[in-house]
N, C-alpha and C positions, 0 to 999 in steps of 0.2 A: 145207770144204764150204759151199755157199750154200743156205740154207733160207728159204722163204717160209711164213709162218703167216698164215692168214686167220681172224680171230675175236677175241673179247675176253673170254672167260670166265676164271675163276680158274685153270684148268689152263694157260692161256697163260703166266702168270707162271712157273710151274714149268718149262714147256718152254723158255722163253727162258733161264732160269738154267742149266738142264741143258745146252742146246746151246752157249751161249757159254762155259761153263766148260770145254768140250772143244775150244774154239778155232774153232767154226763161226761163220760170219757169218749173222745172222738179220735178215730184213726182215719187218715186221709190217704187214698191211693191215687197216684198220678203217674201217667206213663211218659213223663218228661223230666229228665234229671234236673235241669236248671229250674224249672217251675217248682219242683220239690224243694230245692234249696230256698227259694223265695218264701214259700209257705212255712217252711221250718223256722225261718228267721222271724216272720211276722206273727206266727202262732206257736210260740214255744211250749204252750200248754198241751199240745196234741202230739200224736205220733204220726209221722209222715212216711209212707212206704212208696218206693219207686218200683214201678212194674206194670204189667198188663193184667188188669183185674179179671179178664176173661180166662186167665189161667188159674186153675185150682191152687197151685202152689203159692201164688201171690196172695190170694184170699186167705190161705192158711197162714202165711207169714204175717198177715194183718190181724190175725186172731179171730177169724170168722167163727170158729167153733165156740167162742165165748161171747159172741156178739148178739144183741137183741134186735138191731135194726140195720139193714143195708139200704143205702140210697144211691141209685145209679143215675148220674147226671151227665154222662158223656154225650157227644154230639151224634153218636151212632146208635140208632135204635136196636140193631141186632146185638150190639155189645151190652146195652142196658138189659135186654131180655136175658142174655146168657148169664150175666153177672147175677141177676136176681134168681134165676132158676138154680144155678149152682149153689147160691147161698142157702136156699131152702132145702134142696135135695141132698147136697153133699155135707152141709154143715149144720142143718137144722135151725137156721135163723128164723126167728118168730115172725118178723114183718119185713117186707121189702117194698121199696118205692122206686118206680122207674119213670123217667121222663121220656115222653114220646114226641119226637120232633116232627114226624109225619103222621098226621091225624088218621090216615088210612090204616095205621098199625094198631090203633086203639082196640078195635074188636078182636084182632088176632091176639094181642097181649091178654085180653080178658079171657079168651077161650083157653089160653095156655096157663091160666091159673095165677097170674100175678096179683098180689095183694092190692096195691094201689097204683094207678096209672095217672100220670100228670101230663096233660096235653095243653100247653100254653097256646097253641094255635087255635084250638077249639074255644078256649076262653076268650081270646081276642076277637075271634069271629062273632061270638055271641054278643060281645060288647058293641061291635060295629052294627050288628043287626038291631040293637036297641038304640042306635044313633047316639052312641056315647063317644065323646071326643077322648082319644087315648093319648093326646100329646102331653098331658100333665100327669100321666100314670106311669109309675115305675115299680120295680120289685113285685111284679104280679105273680102270685103263687096260688095254685089250685089245690084244695085238699079234698080228700074223699071223692075222687073222680069228678071234680067240678062242682060238688054240692056246696062248697064254701070257698070264698076267695079272700086272700089277704093281700092288700095292695097299699101303695103310698100315693097320696094325692097332694100336690103342692098348691097352696093358697096364693092366687095371684092378686095383684093390686085392684083388680076390678071385682073381686068377690064381695058380695054383700054381707057375708057372715063375719067380715073383719070387725073386731071390737065387740062382737056378741059372745055371750056365754054359751056353752054347749047346751045348757038347759033351755035356752031361748031359740034354739035351732030345731026345726021339725025333722029330726033324723028318724028314718023308719025304724020300727021296733026290731027288725031283723038285721040291723046294722049297728056296729059298735065302734066308736073311736077309741082304740086301745092305747094309743101313744101319740104324742106330738113331738116331732123333732124340731127344736127351736134353737137356732144359732149353734147347731152342733151338739146340743144337749137334749137328752130325752126327758120329757115331761109326762108324768102319768096324769091324765086329765080327770077332773071332777066336774060336777054340774056347773060350778061357778067359774070354771076355767075359760078365759076369753081367747078367741081365735085371733091371731095376728098375721099381718102380711108376711109372706115367705115361710109360714109354718108348713111343715110336711106332716100330714095326718096319716097315721098307720091305721087302716080300717079293715075290720072283718065284716063281711057282708054275704048274704045269699045273692046269687047271680040275678035273680028276678027283680031285686030291689036296686040294682046298681044304677039303672037309668034315672030313677027318681032321686037317688042320693046325689048323683053328679049334677043334676039340674038344681038341686037345693044349694049345693056348695058353689056352683058356678054362677048362679044368679036368676034362674028361671022361677025359683020358688024358695021361700024362707019359712 
């Protein structure tokens, strides 16, 4: 699968590694020459294009006509909208994903026909409403317009799940611990995998269950 990513944030590094590890071809578009050089050195397995992705010529140079997915992650909502619209209308891209920095733009983007809209502000607001502490959460990603979240939670020394196997922890049925980052190494957990201090759990969860899940992992319930 051919994927174009537009943007230069920290999440881009994660996406590149994730997609390339699955055999997908990634092209990155960045409108900053020096940042392009840095990404090219760190990710030799991808193509990096310098330019403004809101211009059709740049998308064309990046191979948009042969692309299956375009992901727009810039800090400017109008740019993300324009990039995704051009990708679909001019180049026939099958799927587009746009980050929305201002939640007021979510409904506008929906009405304009974007495939998938990712609003991290709405997700964080929802977590606050559920009285969830977000200090230990990083890499928060929303999928399918907020219907599913992927996030990383760090296990602190006060967590009661330390030393317990996953099968001993009352994790909600709608949540899955997909990976554990332990001392810089990825561990694919099984039922007998024990949780250790300083582990980082990569979790897939329905938003409605996040409050209960965080209470379990932080100490209110086991």
